[in-house]
N, C-alpha and C positions, 0 to 999 in steps of 0.2 A: 548597479545593474538597471538599465532602462529598457523597457519593452518597446517595440516599434509601435508607432501611433496608428490607430485604425481610423477609418473614415468616420466623421461625426454621425452618431445615430439619430434618427428622426426623433423629435420630441414626442413624449407621451407619458403615460402614467408609469409609476414604478412597477405595477403589476404587469403592464404590457412589456416592459423590459425583461422582467423575470420570465414571462411566458416565452419570449424569444429564445432564451438560453435553455429553457425546458424543452423546447421544440428541437434544438440542436442535440440535446441529450437523448431525446426520444428517437431521433433519426439514427444516431450512433448505436443506440440499443437495438433498434430494429435491424440495422445493417449487420451488426455482430451476430444477432440471433439467426438471421437468414443464412449466414455462412458459418454457423457453429460447428458444422461437420468438419470444417477445416482445422478446428482446434481440438479434435478428439485425441490427438497425440498427447495433449497436456495431462488429462487424467491418467493415461497409461504411464507416462513418465512420473507423475505424482505418486501413483500406487507403487511403482518400483522403488522410489526414494523412501517411502514409508516402510516398505517391507525390509529394506536394508537396515534402516534405523531401529526397527523393532528388534532385529537380531543383535545389533550393537548394544542397545540399552539393556537387553536381557543379560548381558555380561557385566554391566555396571550395577544394576539393581539385583541383589541376591537376597535369599532368605535372611542372611545375617545383616544385610544393609538394604532394607526395603524403602528407606527414605533418604534422599540426598538434598541438602539445602532446602528442606521443607517440601520437596516434590517427590511424589511416588512415581513409579514407572508409568502408570496410567496418566497422571498429570503431565508428565514429560512428553509422552507420545501425542496426546491431544494438543499440547502446546505446539509441538513441531508441526502437526497437521495444520493448525491455524496460521502459523507464521508462513509456511509454504503456500497456503491458499491465498493469503493476502498478497504475497510477493508475486505469485504467478498471475494474478489478476489485476495487479496495480497498474495505474496509467503508465504507459511507456512513451517517452518523448525522444529517446536516443535515435537519431537519424531523421526524425520528422522535421524539425526546424532546419537541420542541415540541408535536407533535400529541398525545402521551401526556398532557402537562400540560394542554393546552387541552380535550381531549375527556373527560378523566377516566379514560382507559384505563390511566393509571399505577397506579390502585388495583388493577386486575386483575393487572398484572405484579407488583406488590409482594406480592400475595396468594399468589403461587406459592412453593413451598418451595425456592427457590434464590436465590442472590445476584443482585441487580439487574444489576450490571455484568458479572458472569461469564455471566449469561444472554444479555445483548446481545453479549458477546464471542463466545460459542459460536455464536450465531445468525449474526452477521456473517461469521465465518470459514467457516461452512458455506455461506453464499451465495457467498462469494468464490471458492471452489474451481472450480466449473464455469465461472464468468465468466473466471477466469484462464486455464483450459485453452482456452476458445474464443478468447480474445484472442491467446494464444501461437501457436495453430495458424494463425489468420488472418494474424497479423503475420509469422510465420516463412515462410509461403508467399509473401507479397508481397515481403519483403526478399530471400529466396532467388532469386526470379525476376528481380528488378531489379538486385541487387548480387552475390549469390553466397552460398555456405555460411557459417555462423557461425564466428567465430574462437574456438571454445570448447575448453577442456580438458575432455573428457568425464568424466574421473575426478573433476572438481570439482563435478559436478552435485549430489551430496548436500549439500555445504556451501552451495552457491548456493541450493538449494531451502530450506534452513534459514534462510538470511538473508532470503529473500523472506517466509517465514512470520513471522519476527520483525519485519520491516518492516510487515506487516499489523497485528500486535499493537501496535506503537508508534504507527502511524497511528490505530488504534482508540482508544487511551488519550488521545492529544492531541485527537481529535475528541470524545471523551466529555467531557473537561474543558471544551471549548467548548460542547457541547450542554447541560451542566448549568447553564450561565448562563441557560437558559430558566426556571429557577425564580425568577430575579430580574428578568429583562427580558422574559419571555414569548416573544420572537422572537429567536433567536440567529443568524438568517441573516446579518446584517452581519459578525458575528465569524467565521463560516465563510468568508465571502468573503475576509476579510483572511488567514485561515489558508491558503486555497487559493492565493492569490497568493504568499505567502511560500514555500509548497511548490513552486510552479512555478519560482520564481527561485532561492531558496537550496537547494532540493532537487535542482536540476539536471535539470528535466524535459526540456527540449528541447535544452539545450546542456550538455555535460559541464563540471563545475566546474573541470576542468583548463584550460579555455579562458578562465577569468575572470582578472582582475587579482589579484595576490598578496593585496592587502588584503581583497578580497571572498572569496577562498578561505579566508582566515583567519577572517573573520566567519562564513562558512557552516560551517566546521569546529567552531565553538564552539556550534552549534545542532543540534537533533536532526533537522532536515528532510533533510539529505543522506543520513542513514542509512535513509531510507524509499525514495528513488528512486535517487539517484546510486550509493550504496554497492553494492546488489545488482547493478545493471546494469553498473557498472564492473568489479566482481569477475568477472562472467561473461565479458566480452570481454578483460580484462587480468588474468587470475588470478595470484595469488601466495599462498602459504600464510600469509605474514606479514600481508598485507592481509585475508585471510579471518578470521584470529584477531582482528585489530584491529576489524574491522567487527562481528563477532558480540559482542565484548566491549562495544563502544560501544552497540550495540542493547540488550543486556541491561541495561546501566547506565541508559540513558535510560528503558527500560520500568519498571525498579524505581523510579526517581525520579518519573516522571510517573504511573505506576500508583499509587504511594503517595499522591500528591496527589489523584487521582481517587477513590480509596477513602476518603480522608479519615481 
């Protein structure tokens, strides 16, 4: 998979190059923040999903069975809140590269003095931050009212936040590899559909992977999807230093591998 080549960037310091992408992220952040009202349907939809799953899990967790695969109902609902929040705010590329190819807007993007993939990465991460904050606030309010406070080790929040950021980067590079298929097939939508379904199931979106049969857990463990959703959410509700180091290590490894494929 080879990314399109951007115009050569002006020579300068490494810090100057980093500031360029930080400015792209800041612009995307400000733009999304300015139009955040248009995204208010997200927390409403999010709250509805959480309410439905509270009713569902209350049938699974009973006084005779308060723990399933090491998870209590509180753990499971907070896990679900976190996976949904990550997915709803994660960088979205479906249709973006397709449209650039079809409309000719790609020539404008390539003419900028920055790397094509890094430009999109900075822009997507800038957009994701306010969406994630909004989703977390809405989800935390709903789950706290329905179930109770989160089972969080508060001192773990820095490493958990880092794992969420790495999850966004990993999701971006997988999505970009899929999006770049638009240069050959023009419409990459079917491939995004396949990826989204694999992320839902093997990423542990609605059900922790601990609930799955052993063979399916083994399969999911060999793929990158679990490190986007299940990994950060599970780390939040069932924190351990060993799991944190393993998760970040796997995320960095997959980012290096898939990022190399995307950059060509």
